[in-house]
A tleap script that builds the chain and sets N, CA, C and O, in Angstrom:
source leaprc.protein.ff14SB
mol = sequence {
  NMET LEU ARG THR TYR PHE VAL GLN GLN TRP
  PHE ASN LEU SER ASP SER GLY VAL GLU GLU
  LEU LEU TYR GLU SER PRO MET VAL ARG ARG
  PHE ALA GLY VAL ASP PRO GLY ILE ALA CYS
  ALA PRO ASP GLU THR THR ILE LEU ARG PHE
  ARG HIE LEU LEU GLU ARG HIE ASP LEU ASP
  GLY LEU MET LEU ASP ALA VAL SER VAL HIE
  LEU GLU ALA LYS GLY ILE LYS ILE GLN THR
  GLY THR VAL VAL ASP ALA THR ILE LEU HIE
  ALA PRO SER SER THR LYS ASN SER THR GLY
  GLU ARG ASP CPRO
}
set mol.1.N position { 155.955 -28.703 210.724 }
set mol.1.CA position { 157.030 -27.790 210.395 }
set mol.1.C position { 158.288 -28.061 211.231 }
set mol.1.O position { 159.405 -27.831 210.768 }
set mol.2.N position { 158.106 -28.542 212.441 }
set mol.2.CA position { 159.252 -28.768 213.305 }
set mol.2.C position { 160.169 -29.846 212.722 }
set mol.2.O position { 161.391 -29.702 212.751 }
set mol.3.N position { 159.590 -30.913 212.200 }
set mol.3.CA position { 160.405 -31.971 211.604 }
set mol.3.C position { 161.132 -31.472 210.363 }
set mol.3.O position { 162.257 -31.887 210.085 }
set mol.4.N position { 160.487 -30.581 209.622 }
set mol.4.CA position { 161.142 -29.967 208.467 }
set mol.4.C position { 162.364 -29.184 208.932 }
set mol.4.O position { 163.408 -29.214 208.281 }
set mol.5.N position { 162.236 -28.490 210.048 }
set mol.5.CA position { 163.360 -27.737 210.615 }
set mol.5.C position { 164.507 -28.683 210.985 }
set mol.5.O position { 165.672 -28.377 210.731 }
set mol.6.N position { 164.177 -29.832 211.585 }
set mol.6.CA position { 165.214 -30.798 211.950 }
set mol.6.C position { 165.938 -31.307 210.709 }
set mol.6.O position { 167.164 -31.411 210.708 }
set mol.7.N position { 165.198 -31.624 209.659 }
set mol.7.CA position { 165.816 -32.077 208.402 }
set mol.7.C position { 166.768 -31.003 207.884 }
set mol.7.O position { 167.876 -31.307 207.443 }
set mol.8.N position { 166.333 -29.759 207.940 }
set mol.8.CA position { 167.163 -28.651 207.464 }
set mol.8.C position { 168.476 -28.585 208.242 }
set mol.8.O position { 169.542 -28.405 207.654 }
set mol.9.N position { 168.398 -28.730 209.552 }
set mol.9.CA position { 169.597 -28.635 210.385 }
set mol.9.C position { 170.494 -29.858 210.217 }
set mol.9.O position { 171.712 -29.720 210.101 }
set mol.10.N position { 169.904 -31.052 210.203 }
set mol.10.CA position { 170.692 -32.279 210.110 }
set mol.10.C position { 171.435 -32.388 208.782 }
set mol.10.O position { 172.548 -32.912 208.739 }
set mol.11.N position { 170.834 -31.903 207.704 }
set mol.11.CA position { 171.459 -32.002 206.387 }
set mol.11.C position { 172.060 -30.680 205.917 }
set mol.11.O position { 172.506 -30.573 204.775 }
set mol.12.N position { 172.073 -29.671 206.794 }
set mol.12.CA position { 172.685 -28.378 206.493 }
set mol.12.C position { 172.145 -27.810 205.177 }
set mol.12.O position { 172.910 -27.491 204.268 }
set mol.13.N position { 170.830 -27.691 205.090 }
set mol.13.CA position { 170.174 -27.231 203.868 }
set mol.13.C position { 169.697 -25.792 203.999 }
set mol.13.O position { 169.383 -25.324 205.094 }
set mol.14.N position { 169.648 -25.105 202.878 }
set mol.14.CA position { 169.043 -23.775 202.835 }
set mol.14.C position { 167.527 -23.945 202.877 }
set mol.14.O position { 167.015 -25.060 202.780 }
set mol.15.N position { 166.820 -22.837 203.021 }
set mol.15.CA position { 165.352 -22.900 203.035 }
set mol.15.C position { 164.832 -23.457 201.705 }
set mol.15.O position { 163.937 -24.302 201.690 }
set mol.16.N position { 165.392 -22.984 200.601 }
set mol.16.CA position { 164.955 -23.499 199.299 }
set mol.16.C position { 165.395 -24.949 199.106 }
set mol.16.O position { 164.719 -25.720 198.426 }
set mol.17.N position { 166.527 -25.318 199.704 }
set mol.17.CA position { 166.986 -26.708 199.625 }
set mol.17.C position { 166.045 -27.671 200.326 }
set mol.17.O position { 165.819 -28.783 199.847 }
set mol.18.N position { 165.497 -27.253 201.453 }
set mol.18.CA position { 164.526 -28.091 202.172 }
set mol.18.C position { 163.255 -28.234 201.337 }
set mol.18.O position { 162.715 -29.331 201.199 }
set mol.19.N position { 162.785 -27.123 200.784 }
set mol.19.CA position { 161.584 -27.179 199.954 }
set mol.19.C position { 161.784 -28.151 198.793 }
set mol.19.O position { 160.914 -28.976 198.513 }
set mol.20.N position { 162.916 -28.054 198.127 }
set mol.20.CA position { 163.204 -28.937 197.000 }
set mol.20.C position { 163.275 -30.396 197.437 }
set mol.20.O position { 162.743 -31.278 196.763 }
set mol.21.N position { 163.934 -30.648 198.572 }
set mol.21.CA position { 164.050 -32.012 199.077 }
set mol.21.C position { 162.686 -32.603 199.425 }
set mol.21.O position { 162.452 -33.794 199.216 }
set mol.22.N position { 161.792 -31.779 199.951 }
set mol.22.CA position { 160.448 -32.263 200.277 }
set mol.22.C position { 159.706 -32.719 199.020 }
set mol.22.O position { 158.926 -33.669 199.078 }
set mol.23.N position { 159.936 -32.061 197.901 }
set mol.23.CA position { 159.292 -32.467 196.654 }
set mol.23.C position { 159.974 -33.676 196.027 }
set mol.23.O position { 159.323 -34.462 195.339 }
set mol.24.N position { 161.273 -33.835 196.254 }
set mol.24.CA position { 162.031 -34.898 195.604 }
set mol.24.C position { 162.052 -36.210 196.380 }
set mol.24.O position { 162.163 -37.275 195.772 }
set mol.25.N position { 161.950 -36.163 197.684 }
set mol.25.CA position { 162.172 -37.360 198.490 }
set mol.25.C position { 160.925 -37.806 199.253 }
set mol.25.O position { 160.494 -37.131 200.188 }
set mol.26.N position { 160.348 -38.933 198.860 }
set mol.26.CA position { 159.205 -39.466 199.614 }
set mol.26.C position { 159.571 -39.779 201.066 }
set mol.26.O position { 158.742 -39.631 201.963 }
set mol.27.N position { 160.813 -40.211 201.294 }
set mol.27.CA position { 161.247 -40.536 202.651 }
set mol.27.C position { 161.226 -39.293 203.543 }
set mol.27.O position { 160.762 -39.349 204.682 }
set mol.28.N position { 161.729 -38.175 203.023 }
set mol.28.CA position { 161.750 -36.933 203.807 }
set mol.28.C position { 160.330 -36.418 204.014 }
set mol.28.O position { 159.996 -35.947 205.101 }
set mol.29.N position { 159.487 -36.504 202.977 }
set mol.29.CA position { 158.082 -36.089 203.140 }
set mol.29.C position { 157.413 -36.900 204.234 }
set mol.29.O position { 156.683 -36.357 205.064 }
set mol.30.N position { 157.661 -38.190 204.234 }
set mol.30.CA position { 157.045 -39.063 205.242 }
set mol.30.C position { 157.519 -38.679 206.642 }
set mol.30.O position { 156.710 -38.566 207.562 }
set mol.31.N position { 158.835 -38.477 206.806 }
set mol.31.CA position { 159.371 -38.082 208.110 }
set mol.31.C position { 158.781 -36.761 208.564 }
set mol.31.O position { 158.412 -36.603 209.728 }
set mol.32.N position { 158.691 -35.804 207.631 }
set mol.32.CA position { 158.209 -34.467 207.977 }
set mol.32.C position { 156.691 -34.416 208.125 }
set mol.32.O position { 156.148 -33.404 208.569 }
set mol.33.N position { 156.001 -35.491 207.758 }
set mol.33.CA position { 154.549 -35.505 207.870 }
set mol.33.C position { 153.862 -34.699 206.787 }
set mol.33.O position { 152.766 -34.179 206.991 }
set mol.34.N position { 154.511 -34.595 205.625 }
set mol.34.CA position { 153.946 -33.840 204.508 }
set mol.34.C position { 153.286 -34.824 203.554 }
set mol.34.O position { 153.944 -35.726 203.035 }
set mol.35.N position { 151.996 -34.655 203.323 }
set mol.35.CA position { 151.250 -35.501 202.396 }
set mol.35.C position { 150.724 -34.629 201.263 }
set mol.35.O position { 149.762 -33.886 201.454 }
set mol.36.N position { 151.350 -34.709 200.070 }
set mol.36.CA position { 150.926 -33.845 198.971 }
set mol.36.C position { 149.481 -34.068 198.545 }
set mol.36.O position { 148.897 -33.207 197.886 }
set mol.37.N position { 148.897 -35.199 198.905 }
set mol.37.CA position { 147.494 -35.454 198.591 }
set mol.37.C position { 146.553 -34.643 199.464 }
set mol.37.O position { 145.387 -34.455 199.118 }
set mol.38.N position { 147.053 -34.162 200.589 }
set mol.38.CA position { 146.231 -33.394 201.525 }
set mol.38.C position { 146.554 -31.904 201.457 }
set mol.38.O position { 145.651 -31.069 201.398 }
set mol.39.N position { 147.847 -31.575 201.465 }
set mol.39.CA position { 148.268 -30.167 201.425 }
set mol.39.C position { 149.654 -30.084 200.789 }
set mol.39.O position { 150.408 -31.057 200.782 }
set mol.40.N position { 149.969 -28.930 200.266 }
set mol.40.CA position { 151.280 -28.711 199.648 }
set mol.40.C position { 152.378 -28.722 200.709 }
set mol.40.O position { 152.136 -28.440 201.882 }
set mol.41.N position { 153.580 -29.054 200.270 }
set mol.41.CA position { 154.745 -28.942 201.149 }
set mol.41.C position { 154.989 -27.459 201.436 }
set mol.41.O position { 154.672 -26.609 200.604 }
set mol.42.N position { 155.545 -27.147 202.598 }
set mol.42.CA position { 155.817 -25.735 202.892 }
set mol.42.C position { 156.830 -25.165 201.900 }
set mol.42.O position { 157.783 -25.844 201.516 }
set mol.43.N position { 156.618 -23.925 201.490 }
set mol.43.CA position { 157.562 -23.294 200.575 }
set mol.43.C position { 158.704 -22.673 201.369 }
set mol.43.O position { 158.661 -22.626 202.599 }
set mol.44.N position { 159.731 -22.195 200.657 }
set mol.44.CA position { 160.921 -21.683 201.340 }
set mol.44.C position { 160.630 -20.483 202.233 }
set mol.44.O position { 161.301 -20.304 203.249 }
set mol.45.N position { 159.650 -19.660 201.878 }
set mol.45.CA position { 159.307 -18.504 202.710 }
set mol.45.C position { 158.690 -18.950 204.031 }
set mol.45.O position { 159.003 -18.393 205.084 }
set mol.46.N position { 157.829 -19.938 203.981 }
set mol.46.CA position { 157.221 -20.480 205.199 }
set mol.46.C position { 158.291 -21.103 206.088 }
set mol.46.O position { 158.283 -20.912 207.304 }
set mol.47.N position { 159.213 -21.850 205.480 }
set mol.47.CA position { 160.308 -22.473 206.227 }
set mol.47.C position { 161.176 -21.399 206.876 }
set mol.47.O position { 161.556 -21.524 208.041 }
set mol.48.N position { 161.489 -20.340 206.121 }
set mol.48.CA position { 162.283 -19.219 206.638 }
set mol.48.C position { 161.602 -18.566 207.831 }
set mol.48.O position { 162.236 -18.332 208.860 }
set mol.49.N position { 160.317 -18.274 207.697 }
set mol.49.CA position { 159.580 -17.616 208.793 }
set mol.49.C position { 159.535 -18.486 210.040 }
set mol.49.O position { 159.687 -17.983 211.153 }
set mol.50.N position { 159.326 -19.788 209.863 }
set mol.50.CA position { 159.284 -20.697 211.007 }
set mol.50.C position { 160.650 -20.755 211.692 }
set mol.50.O position { 160.733 -20.723 212.919 }
set mol.51.N position { 161.722 -20.841 210.896 }
set mol.51.CA position { 163.073 -20.882 211.447 }
set mol.51.C position { 163.374 -19.595 212.213 }
set mol.51.O position { 163.939 -19.644 213.305 }
set mol.52.N position { 163.004 -18.450 211.652 }
set mol.52.CA position { 163.225 -17.169 212.341 }
set mol.52.C position { 162.408 -17.073 213.628 }
set mol.52.O position { 162.873 -16.502 214.615 }
set mol.53.N position { 161.206 -17.621 213.627 }
set mol.53.CA position { 160.377 -17.632 214.837 }
set mol.53.C position { 161.065 -18.431 215.946 }
set mol.53.O position { 161.116 -17.991 217.094 }
set mol.54.N position { 161.592 -19.604 215.597 }
set mol.54.CA position { 162.315 -20.408 216.585 }
set mol.54.C position { 163.543 -19.655 217.102 }
set mol.54.O position { 163.804 -19.634 218.305 }
set mol.55.N position { 164.285 -19.044 216.193 }
set mol.55.CA position { 165.497 -18.323 216.585 }
set mol.55.C position { 165.173 -17.117 217.467 }
set mol.55.O position { 165.875 -16.845 218.440 }
set mol.56.N position { 164.113 -16.406 217.122 }
set mol.56.CA position { 163.737 -15.207 217.883 }
set mol.56.C position { 163.416 -15.550 219.334 }
set mol.56.O position { 163.675 -14.744 220.227 }
set mol.57.N position { 162.860 -16.727 219.582 }
set mol.57.CA position { 162.490 -17.140 220.939 }
set mol.57.C position { 163.519 -18.097 221.557 }
set mol.57.O position { 163.254 -18.734 222.576 }
set mol.58.N position { 164.689 -18.187 220.927 }
set mol.58.CA position { 165.781 -19.050 221.413 }
set mol.58.C position { 165.336 -20.497 221.618 }
set mol.58.O position { 165.748 -21.148 222.578 }
set mol.59.N position { 164.504 -20.989 220.723 }
set mol.59.CA position { 164.022 -22.364 220.834 }
set mol.59.C position { 164.757 -23.317 219.906 }
set mol.59.O position { 164.680 -24.532 220.089 }
set mol.60.N position { 165.472 -22.792 218.908 }
set mol.60.CA position { 166.110 -23.638 217.916 }
set mol.60.C position { 167.113 -24.613 218.542 }
set mol.60.O position { 167.005 -25.822 218.336 }
set mol.61.N position { 168.064 -24.112 219.287 }
set mol.61.CA position { 169.064 -24.975 219.909 }
set mol.61.C position { 168.481 -25.861 220.993 }
set mol.61.O position { 168.864 -27.023 221.127 }
set mol.62.N position { 167.544 -25.309 221.775 }
set mol.62.CA position { 166.926 -26.088 222.857 }
set mol.62.C position { 166.196 -27.309 222.316 }
set mol.62.O position { 166.313 -28.404 222.866 }
set mol.63.N position { 165.442 -27.117 221.235 }
set mol.63.CA position { 164.675 -28.239 220.691 }
set mol.63.C position { 165.584 -29.269 220.035 }
set mol.63.O position { 165.359 -30.470 220.183 }
set mol.64.N position { 166.604 -28.820 219.315 }
set mol.64.CA position { 167.540 -29.771 218.717 }
set mol.64.C position { 168.242 -30.580 219.799 }
set mol.64.O position { 168.424 -31.789 219.652 }
set mol.65.N position { 168.636 -29.922 220.880 }
set mol.65.CA position { 169.280 -30.631 221.991 }
set mol.65.C position { 168.325 -31.635 222.633 }
set mol.65.O position { 168.719 -32.763 222.928 }
set mol.66.N position { 167.076 -31.235 222.849 }
set mol.66.CA position { 166.098 -32.127 223.476 }
set mol.66.C position { 165.841 -33.357 222.604 }
set mol.66.O position { 165.755 -34.473 223.115 }
set mol.67.N position { 165.721 -33.157 221.308 }
set mol.67.CA position { 165.498 -34.286 220.392 }
set mol.67.C position { 166.723 -35.192 220.372 }
set mol.67.O position { 166.582 -36.415 220.361 }
set mol.68.N position { 167.923 -34.613 220.366 }
set mol.68.CA position { 169.149 -35.410 220.364 }
set mol.68.C position { 169.252 -36.264 221.620 }
set mol.68.O position { 169.617 -37.437 221.540 }
set mol.69.N position { 168.932 -35.690 222.783 }
set mol.69.CA position { 168.961 -36.445 224.042 }
set mol.69.C position { 167.960 -37.598 223.983 }
set mol.69.O position { 168.277 -38.720 224.378 }
set mol.70.N position { 166.760 -37.322 223.491 }
set mol.70.CA position { 165.728 -38.352 223.379 }
set mol.70.C position { 166.171 -39.482 222.447 }
set mol.70.O position { 166.001 -40.658 222.769 }
set mol.71.N position { 166.733 -39.127 221.300 }
set mol.71.CA position { 167.171 -40.143 220.347 }
set mol.71.C position { 168.353 -40.943 220.880 }
set mol.71.O position { 168.408 -42.161 220.710 }
set mol.72.N position { 169.297 -40.264 221.524 }
set mol.72.CA position { 170.453 -40.966 222.083 }
set mol.72.C position { 170.031 -41.947 223.172 }
set mol.72.O position { 170.649 -43.001 223.320 }
set mol.73.N position { 168.989 -41.618 223.938 }
set mol.73.CA position { 168.473 -42.533 224.951 }
set mol.73.C position { 167.924 -43.808 224.311 }
set mol.73.O position { 167.870 -44.858 224.951 }
set mol.74.N position { 167.522 -43.709 223.053 }
set mol.74.CA position { 167.025 -44.870 222.311 }
set mol.74.C position { 168.115 -45.517 221.462 }
set mol.74.O position { 167.843 -46.419 220.670 }
set mol.75.N position { 169.370 -45.042 221.637 }
set mol.75.CA position { 170.492 -45.620 220.911 }
set mol.75.C position { 170.668 -45.080 219.493 }
set mol.75.O position { 171.345 -45.700 218.673 }
set mol.76.N position { 170.061 -43.926 219.202 }
set mol.76.CA position { 170.153 -43.328 217.872 }
set mol.76.C position { 170.956 -42.041 217.984 }
set mol.76.O position { 170.654 -41.184 218.814 }
set mol.77.N position { 171.973 -41.910 217.151 }
set mol.77.CA position { 172.775 -40.690 217.161 }
set mol.77.C position { 172.624 -40.002 215.815 }
set mol.77.O position { 172.858 -40.603 214.767 }
set mol.78.N position { 172.236 -38.753 215.854 }
set mol.78.CA position { 172.050 -37.971 214.638 }
set mol.78.C position { 173.255 -37.060 214.466 }
set mol.78.O position { 173.648 -36.346 215.388 }
set mol.79.N position { 173.832 -37.096 213.277 }
set mol.79.CA position { 174.918 -36.189 212.932 }
set mol.79.C position { 174.541 -35.508 211.634 }
set mol.79.O position { 173.728 -36.021 210.865 }
set mol.80.N position { 175.134 -34.351 211.393 }
set mol.80.CA position { 174.862 -33.683 210.127 }
set mol.80.C position { 175.454 -34.513 209.005 }
set mol.80.O position { 176.411 -35.262 209.205 }
set mol.81.N position { 174.875 -34.371 207.822 }
set mol.81.CA position { 175.340 -35.148 206.690 }
set mol.81.C position { 174.968 -34.479 205.384 }
set mol.81.O position { 174.586 -33.309 205.347 }
set mol.82.N position { 175.087 -35.235 204.328 }
set mol.82.CA position { 174.795 -34.745 202.996 }
set mol.82.C position { 173.840 -35.698 202.316 }
set mol.82.O position { 173.971 -36.916 202.438 }
set mol.83.N position { 172.889 -35.150 201.607 }
set mol.83.CA position { 171.963 -35.956 200.834 }
set mol.83.C position { 172.627 -36.233 199.494 }
set mol.83.O position { 173.092 -35.312 198.822 }
set mol.84.N position { 172.669 -37.509 199.105 }
set mol.84.CA position { 173.339 -37.894 197.869 }
set mol.84.C position { 172.353 -38.608 196.963 }
set mol.84.O position { 171.603 -39.476 197.409 }
set mol.85.N position { 172.355 -38.239 195.685 }
set mol.85.CA position { 171.532 -38.929 194.695 }
set mol.85.C position { 172.297 -40.157 194.256 }
set mol.85.O position { 173.397 -40.033 193.717 }
set mol.86.N position { 171.748 -41.334 194.468 }
set mol.86.CA position { 172.417 -42.582 194.131 }
set mol.86.C position { 171.751 -43.265 192.947 }
set mol.86.O position { 171.593 -44.486 192.943 }
set mol.87.N position { 171.363 -42.496 191.955 }
set mol.87.CA position { 170.737 -43.053 190.775 }
set mol.87.C position { 171.763 -43.841 189.970 }
set mol.87.O position { 172.870 -43.359 189.730 }
set mol.88.N position { 171.398 -45.056 189.552 }
set mol.88.CA position { 172.282 -45.887 188.748 }
set mol.88.C position { 171.960 -45.643 187.280 }
set mol.88.O position { 170.814 -45.781 186.854 }
set mol.89.N position { 172.980 -45.280 186.516 }
set mol.89.CA position { 172.818 -44.989 185.100 }
set mol.89.C position { 173.579 -46.005 184.264 }
set mol.89.O position { 174.641 -46.478 184.671 }
set mol.90.N position { 173.042 -46.342 183.101 }
set mol.90.CA position { 173.761 -47.201 182.170 }
set mol.90.C position { 174.751 -46.334 181.415 }
set mol.90.O position { 174.371 -45.309 180.849 }
set mol.91.N position { 176.015 -46.729 181.398 }
set mol.91.CA position { 177.049 -45.964 180.697 }
set mol.91.C position { 177.932 -46.933 179.925 }
set mol.91.O position { 178.134 -48.064 180.366 }
set mol.92.N position { 178.459 -46.512 178.786 }
set mol.92.CA position { 179.340 -47.390 178.020 }
set mol.92.C position { 180.628 -47.659 178.794 }
set mol.92.O position { 181.040 -46.863 179.638 }
set mol.93.N position { 181.253 -48.788 178.493 }
set mol.93.CA position { 182.495 -49.136 179.181 }
set mol.93.C position { 183.604 -48.153 178.815 }
set mol.93.O position { 183.509 -47.430 177.823 }
set mol.94.N position { 184.619 -48.140 179.605 }
set mol.94.CA position { 185.722 -47.193 179.442 }
set mol.94.C position { 186.612 -47.558 178.263 }
set mol.94.O position { 186.707 -48.724 177.879 }
set mol.95.N position { 187.253 -46.560 177.702 }
set mol.95.CA position { 188.251 -46.796 176.635 }
set mol.95.C position { 189.659 -46.676 177.207 }
set mol.95.O position { 190.639 -46.656 176.463 }
set mol.96.N position { 189.754 -46.596 178.511 }
set mol.96.CA position { 191.067 -46.469 179.153 }
set mol.96.C position { 191.661 -47.856 179.380 }
set mol.96.O position { 191.798 -48.309 180.516 }
set mol.97.N position { 192.004 -48.509 178.302 }
set mol.97.CA position { 192.660 -49.817 178.389 }
set mol.97.C position { 193.834 -49.821 177.411 }
set mol.97.O position { 194.095 -48.809 176.760 }
set mol.98.N position { 194.532 -50.924 177.301 }
set mol.98.CA position { 195.755 -50.965 176.482 }
set mol.98.C position { 195.480 -50.765 174.992 }
set mol.98.O position { 196.333 -50.243 174.274 }
set mol.99.N position { 194.286 -51.177 174.513 }
set mol.99.CA position { 193.986 -51.014 173.091 }
set mol.99.C position { 193.281 -49.724 172.782 }
set mol.99.O position { 193.182 -49.352 171.613 }
set mol.100.N position { 192.790 -49.031 173.772 }
set mol.100.CA position { 192.084 -47.771 173.567 }
set mol.100.C position { 190.700 -47.953 172.976 }
set mol.100.O position { 190.132 -47.003 172.437 }
set mol.101.N position { 190.139 -49.165 173.066 }
set mol.101.CA position { 188.808 -49.466 172.532 }
set mol.101.C position { 187.873 -49.867 173.644 }
set mol.101.O position { 188.305 -50.236 174.736 }
set mol.102.N position { 186.595 -49.794 173.361 }
set mol.102.CA position { 185.594 -50.204 174.345 }
set mol.102.C position { 185.559 -51.733 174.460 }
set mol.102.O position { 185.702 -52.450 173.470 }
set mol.103.N position { 185.367 -52.204 175.681 }
set mol.103.CA position { 185.212 -53.640 175.880 }
set mol.103.C position { 183.887 -54.078 175.265 }
set mol.103.O position { 182.921 -53.316 175.283 }
set mol.104.N position { 183.827 -55.290 174.723 }
set mol.104.CA position { 182.563 -55.763 174.123 }
set mol.104.C position { 181.481 -55.955 175.162 }
set mol.104.O position { 180.364 -56.346 174.825 }
savepdb mol mol.pdb
quit
């Protein structure tokens, strides 16, 4: 669950967004240690409760800082970002040319 929390913070995701990403991305499942063949990915309520537990005990910032220090010592810098779907789709050529027709 802790790695799931890190993914949520690094990618600025909602609880339901993390749950969805765990189902959609094999890479994120692997990082988070979620194996659907063994157990289901945590649902948004479980993620919410875990996040609130960390916040209630003031562990959220401490753990993120500790992980960042550890990673930076290994030359890795983590910054927040956005998950982007880079699916390549076949699309017809543009008609925005001088003749207004599609290229062959």
